[in-house]
N, C-alpha and C positions, 0 to 999 in steps of 0.2 A: 370053315373058320381057321384063320391062321393064328395058332397059339405058340409058334416057335419061340418068339421073344420071351413069352412068359415061362416056358419050360427050359430055357437055357440058363442055369444058375450063373455061369461065368459072365454071360452078357448082363444079367441082372446086377450082379455084384460090381462089375466094372463100371456100368452106367451110374449106379448110385454113388459109388466112390468119387466120381468126377463132379457130383453136384455139391454146391456150397452147403455147409451145415446151417441149420436153422439158427437164427440169431435171437438172443434175448433183448436186443436193442429196439425191437419193434413194439411200440405202445398200443396201437390199435390196428386191426385189419378190417377194412370197411367195404361192404358190397352195396352198391347203389342199384336198385331194382325198380321195376314198374312195367306197365304195358308199353307196347311200341308207340312211338310218336307222342310220348307224354311229357317230354322236356328233359329227359335224363342227361342228354349230351350237354345242354346248357348248364345244368346243375353240376355235372362233372367238371366242366370248365371253371366254374366258380370255386369249387372245392380244390381242384388241382392247382389253382393259382396261389394257394396258401404255401408259403415257403417251407413248411414242415411236412407236406403231404405229397407223396409220389402217386402217379397214376399212369395208365397206358391205354391204348385203344381197346375196344371191346375184345374179349378173349373167347367168350361163349364156352369156356372150358368145362364147366360142370353140367352143361345142358345135356350132353350125351356121354358123359363119363361113365355112368352106370348103364350097362346094356339092358335091353328089354328081353333078352333071351334068358330063359331059366338056367340053361347049362352054363352060360357065361357068368351069370350071377353066382351060381354054385362055385365056379372056379375062381371068382373074384377078378375077372378080366373084362376089359372094355372091348367094344367091337371095332372093326376097321373104320367105322364112321368117325370115331374119335381121333384116329391117327392124323388126319388132315388138320383138325383143330389143334391137337397137341403139337404137331410139327410146326405149324404157323406161329404158335406162341414161342416155341423154342427158337425159331428163326428170328423172331423180333428181339428176343433177349440177347441173342448172339450179335446181331447187327447193331442194335441200339446201345447196348452196354458192354460189348466185347467180352462177354462171359465165356469162359473155357468150359463148355458143356457139350454133351452129345446133341446131334441134330435129330434124334429120335429116342423114344423111351419104350421099355417093355409095357405090355398091356395090363399089368397088374394095377387094379383100380387104386388101391391104397398108395402104392408107390407113385403113381401119377399125381394123385392129389397132394402127396407130401412134396413132390417135386415142384408143383405149382407154388405152394407156399414158400418153399426154400428160395425159389427164383424171385418171387415178388419181394421177399424180405431183403434178398441180396441187392436187387435193383434199387430198392428204397434207400438202403444204407449207403450204397455206392454213390447215390446222388444226394447224400446228407439229409435224408428224411427219416423220421422215426414213426411215420404212419404211412399206410398205403391204401389206395382206393381202387377197386375194380368195378367197372360199370358195364354190365350186360343186362338189359331189361329182362331177358328171358331167364336169368338166374332166380327170378321170383319163384319159379316152379322147382327150384333145386335148393331152397333154403335149408331144409332139414338135412339134405345130403351134405351141404357145405358145413353145417354146424358139426357134423361128425368128424370132419377132417381139419377144420381150421380153428385154432385156439384164439382166444381173445378177439372174437369176431363180433361186429355189429352191423346192422342193416339199416339203410335209409331207403324209404319207399316214397316215390313221387307219384301223385295221382292227379291227373288232368280231367276235366269234365268229359263226360261220355260223348257229347255231341261234338266237341272240339277234336277229341282223339279219333273218333270214327271218321270224321270228315277228313282229317289230315292223313290217316292211313289210306282211305279210299282214293283221295286225290293223288298222293305221292306215288302209290304203286300203279295207278292207272297210267300216270305219266311215264313211269319207268317202263311199264309194259309196252306202251306205244313206241318207245325208243328201242326196246329189246323184245321184239315179237316172239322170240323163241323162249322167253322166260315165263315161267308159270309157277304160282304158289297157291295151293288150295286154300291156305288161310285167308287169302285176300280176294277170293273169287266171288264170295257171296256176302252181300251187305249185312244180312241178319246175323251171319256167323261172326263177322267182325265185331258187331255190337255185343253179341253174347260173350265173345272172348274178352271184351273190355270188362263186362260185368264180372266174369270169373276172376280176372286179374285183380280187380278192385276188392272183391270179396276176400281174396287171399291177403292182401295188404291190410284190410280192416280187421282181419282176424288177429293181427298182431298189435292192435292199437294200445292195449294195456301191458304189452311186453316191454320191459325196460331195455331189452337188447335191440329194440327196433324203434325207429323214428319215422312216423308217417306224416307227410305234409302234402298240401295242395299246390299245384302249379300256379293257380291264380294268386295265392298268397306270396309265392316266390317272386312273381313279376311285379306285383303291386307294392310289396314291402321288402325289396330284396335285401337290404342291409340288415333289417330286423330278423328276417328268416335266417340269414347266414350266421348271425350272432347266436341264434338258438341252435343251429346245427353244430356250431363250434362248441357250444356248451354240452351238447350231446356227445360229441366226439371226445370232449375234454381236452381241447386245445384252445389257445388264446386266439381270438378273432384278429385278423390282419387285413388292413385296407387293400392290400394287393389282390384280395379276392374279387373286388369289384373293378379294379383298374387293369388287371392282367388276365381276366378270364378268357379272352379270345385266343390265347396262345394254343389252345387245343385244336383250333381249326386246321392247323397244318398237319395234324395227324390223321385226318379223315378225308377220304376220296369219294365216298359214296354220295350220289346226288341228293339223298335225303338229309345229308348233314351240311348242305351248302350255307345255311344261315347261322352256323355255329358262331361265327365271328361278328354277327350283326348286333345292333342295339337291342337290349332286352325290351320286348313289346308284348302287350296282351292284346290279341286280335279279337277277343270277345265274340266268338261264334261267327265271325264274318265269313269264314270258309264254309261253314255248315250251310249257310243260305246261298252260297255261290255254287257249290258243287252238287247239291241235291235238289231234286224236284220236291214239291209239296208232299207227294206220296211217300217219297224216301225219307223226308224229314219226319213225317208222322211215324214211320216204321222204326226209325232209330230212336226217336224220343220215347216211344212206348216201351222199348226194351231197356234203355239206360236209366229211365226214371225209376226202375226197380231198386236202385241203389241210393241211399240217403247219404250224400257227401257232407251234409252238415255235421256229421259225427267227427269229421276231420277238420280241425281248426287250429289256429295258433294257440288258442287258449287251452285246449285240452291236451296240448303237447308240453305244457309248462311243467307237468309232473315229472318229466324226464330230468335226470341229474345233469 
């Protein structure tokens, strides 16, 4: 384990002194989470189009910030696995916003987390925004970690039907794998695992239904009643609704190169399970349905979210 950066006080001090100071001008820090292929990129585009809200492409920053190694946890340092994520984020901030910052950081977990907040605050204020939104679906599994390091933070959860989500994941990564035969990800190799992962993700989101720091909504409601849902999200964020959210949401499409983000700039459409019946055999359909039906999505509705301020 390379801990040199952590154990060199001069490097740590010099690095942090070059970072911008956290500003009190940020009203809310927002994390958008959910399972993969649940529509978070669309919702990010809608929120990002608001003239007071800054956002950026997925950072994955907190997913591997905390090491799984007990020794690293005791020392309070992250693993080498986080270096690439951290450096990619720093590179984006340097290139996109011309920030005078280092292109690497020490592996101290607390300092890396603070640096993330400092830089998001700075980017938001530099672009004349007083709110910022980070969208990485996998941050669903790092909520408690994020809450330890990010002040004045709120979370928006997007939940899509299990059949739609599983079909989209299966189809997207089968196509990607055919075009990239050397690519492999165990999370998408077994259909039942994908379905169970969706159940686990939705269970986490639903555990926060009564928490005022969290807003949980369904993708079906978003595409069927987009303006009404966006107005309620603005109420939750405590920012005035703006018509630009519906007219300018496609602007985020220029920030994504991955093939599974190709439809970001297209018209908002509800495909109503069409892919589920296209990509799965009757046997596969039965397998997926049996697993995802364990979750009662009726608990998530526009009505039961009205209690949020």
